[in-house]
N, C-alpha and C positions, 0 to 999 in steps of 0.2 A: 504495500499501500506506498502510496507518494505522499509528500508531504501536503501536494494539492489534496491528496484526497483525508487527507488526515485533518486537514483547513476546515475543507467543506464538512467533514462528522462533527468536528468541535463547533461550525458554526449553528450546523441543525440543531445538535442536542443544548444548547445556548438558546435559540429559538424554543424548543420544548421546555424548556424550565422557565422561559421568561411567560410563556402561556400558558402554565399551569401553577406559575404562582398566581398570574393573571387572575387565573377561573376562580383559584384557592381564597383569596383575598375578596374578589367580588360576592363569593356565598357567604364568607362569611360576614361580611359588612353589611349586606343588604337580608338575604334570606335569614342565615342565623342569627342576625338582631333584631330583626324585627318579625319576624316569624319563628321565634323558635317552638320544638316540638319538647324541649327540658332543659334540664342547670346548663351551664357551659361550660369549657372545660377547665378543670382546676389549673390556677397561673401553675409556673416552672415546671408542667408536662411537659420535656419536651420531646419522647422518645419517636414520636410521629418524624417530629421535623431530623431527629437521629436518623432514621429508619430510609428518608428519602434521600438525604443526602448519603448515605452509604448505597443507597442502591446506582445513583449515579457516578460516583467514582466507579462505582464496581464493573460500571455500563462502558462507560469511558475507557476505561482500563484495559476490557476484551472487547470491545467491540471491529477494532481494527483487525483482529485475532477472526472473529468469529464471523465478521463481514465479508473477510476473504473466501472463508469457507461454503459460505452461503453462497454468495457470487456463483463462484466457480460450479456449487450446484446444481445453482438454477440455469446455468447458461449451460451447461452439459444436458440439462434438460430443454434446450431451446427455449430457455428465456418466458416460461411461463406457459403450458397449452391454451387457455383461452383467452384470444388478445380482448382488452377491456376498451371501449369506443372513448376518443379524449375531449369530443367536439359535441355543439350544442345540447339537441335532447337526448344523444345520447354517454356524453356525458354523462347526466342523471341518471340513466340506469347503469353504466359502468361504477358510480359510487352505492349504488342501490344492492345492486350486487357482489357487489366486495365489502361492502357493510353488511352482507348477512351472513356471507361465508366467514369474514374475520368474527363476528360475533360467535356464529358456530365451535367455531377453535377456540374462542374464548370459554365457551360454554363448557365444550369436554375436555380442556385443561381443567377448566375450576373444577368437575366431577371428580377428576382423578386425583386433584386436593384435598378432597374429602376424602378417597376410596384408597390410595394406597397411603400407605404410614410414615415412610419418609417423607411423601409430598409434603404430607399432613404436619409433622414436625416443621419446617418453614411454613406452611400457611398460617399452623395455628398462633402465629407472630400478628398475622391481620386480625383475625378474630378475638385478641387478646385484650383489644384495646375497651374499656369500659366507662368513656367515652364516645358517645357514638356521634360522629362530623367531619366536615369535608375532610378535615386533615386524616381521616382516618384510610379515604382512598390510597394513600403516599405508603401506608404503615405496610410495607410488605419484605422480607428476607431478601437480602439483597443478591440472591443467586436466580430469584423469579424472574425476570428479565430478561437475563443471561437464557438460561433455560426455555423461557418462550420464542426467544431469538434461532434457537435451532430447532426448532419441535412445529407449535402453530404458525411461525413464522413463513417457516422452513417452506411449509408444506402449502402455507398459501400463493409464496411468491412461485413452488413447481404447477402449481392449479390455474394461477390468474397473471396475466401479463398487463400488472396495470402501470399508465401512464404516470408520474409524480404527482397532476395536478390531484390524481385520485387517493394517493396516497398522503398528499395535505391537506384535503378534506378530510378523511377520515381520521386523522388526528386531531383537528379542531371538532369534530364531532364529538372522538370520546373524551372530551373533558365536559360533558354531561353527568360524566361518573361523581364528581366534586358534587354534582348535584346531587346524585341518586345515595350518594353517603351523608347529605349533610344535614345538622340538627335540626328540618324546618317540620312542620305540618304537611307538607306538599303529600298528596295523595289520590289517585285516580279510581279509587274505589269502585264501579261495576266495568273498570275500561282500565285494570289495572292486567291485562294480560298484553295490552300494548305498549307499555313503556315501562322500563322501571322508575322507581320512585322513593323517596325517604322511606314512608311507611311499611312498602312491599320488603325493601332490600334491608331493612332492621330489623324483621323477622329471620331473615339468614343470619345476621348477627347477635341473635335474639341466647344469652347464658339457660335458655328453660329448656329444658329436651324434649315437649312438646312442639315447637319449631326448629329442631335438628333435619337435617335432609332438605330441608324445602328452599325456594327459589335461589337460585342457585345461577339466576340470568345476569350479562353483566348491562345488558341496552335491552333484550328483546323478551321478555318474560314469554313469548309463545313458545321457544322451547321447552322452559319449565310444564308448561299447559302439557306440550309432547313427552316429554318424560315422567307425564304424574307426579311433578314437585311442584305442581303451583297451590300455591296457598295464600290468597291476599288480607290483606287487617284489616280485621275486625275496625268500625270505627270507634277511634281513641286507641287504638291497643298499641299503644309502646315498652315494651317489654324491657326489661336492663339486659346490657350486652355486655360479653364478653367470655371467656371460657367457664364451664361448669365448675372447673376447680379451682377459676378465683384468681388463677396465676398470673401475671402481667408483668412486666419488666419495668423497672426504676431507672436505668444507667445504659450508659452506650454498648460500655461494654455485652450486658445483657441483651439489646439490640443486636450488634453483630456475631454474638455466639449462640442465639437463641436455639437451634436444633441440636447443639450439645453442650448447653448453658450445664445440666444435670451433672455429666462427668468430667465437668471442669470444674463442680462445687460451686459455680455460683445459685443462688437461693434465691431468684425473683420474690417480689412483695405476692406473697398470697391473700386478697380479700376472700371476706363469707360469701358465701353462694347467695345471691339476694331473692 
C-alpha cells in the first residue's frame, strides 16, 4: 500500500470520525436532552469513549494490511459479481440493494455474536452498558470492526460491485444507529417492523431474561420478523439494560482486555441485577 493510499485511508477515517462525532453530538444535544426516556449517563463514565478510541486505533493500525487482502480477494473474484448502477434512479436502486445486503450481513454477524461463545465474549462489552444512550453505539470490543472487515464486508464486496457514491451514502445512512441507541422515547409502535428505534432496540439490551434473544436488527427489523425474533416494545416499556450478571468495566484496561479480563485477574464492577 503506497503513501498515497495511506493518506487517503487516513482522510476517510478522519471523515468517518467527524461524522460519527457530529451524529453523536446532535443526538445528545437534541433528542436525549429534550426527549429523554430515562436518567442521563453518570458523570465520569468514559468507557464508551475509551472503546471508541481503541476501536479506531486498531482499525487504523490494521486496515492497511486488511485492505490489501480484501482488495486482492475482491479483484480476483472479478470486483463483485453484480455491478450496481451509479447514476439517476439507478443510484437509488443501487443504494437500496446495497443497504439491504449490508444490513442482512450485519444481522447474521450479530446473531453469531450471540450464538458463538468466543464472539459473545467480545460482544458482551457492548451489552454491559447499564446506561443505554447514543454513546452505547460505539461501545464495541476493538477487534470487532476488524473481524467485520474480513467477513461480512468482504462477502458484500465479492457479491456487489458498488461505486464509491453508494458506499458514501450507506455510511451516512448508518449514522442512524446513534438514534436507535439513543436515550429517547422514540417508538414506532405498530410500525416497529419497518425501522429500528430506541424503544425496540432497548429490549435487545435488556438485563431481563424475558428479553433475551430478541430484536437483533441493525436497521431493518423485518429480519427479526423472518427469524422469529421480533418483539415490539409495549407502551412505556423501558427495561433496565446491561448484563444479567451486573458486570461492567470501569477502567480503560478492562475495556481493552474485556474478553480475557478474568484470566488476567481484572475484576470489573458487579452491579446488583435490577
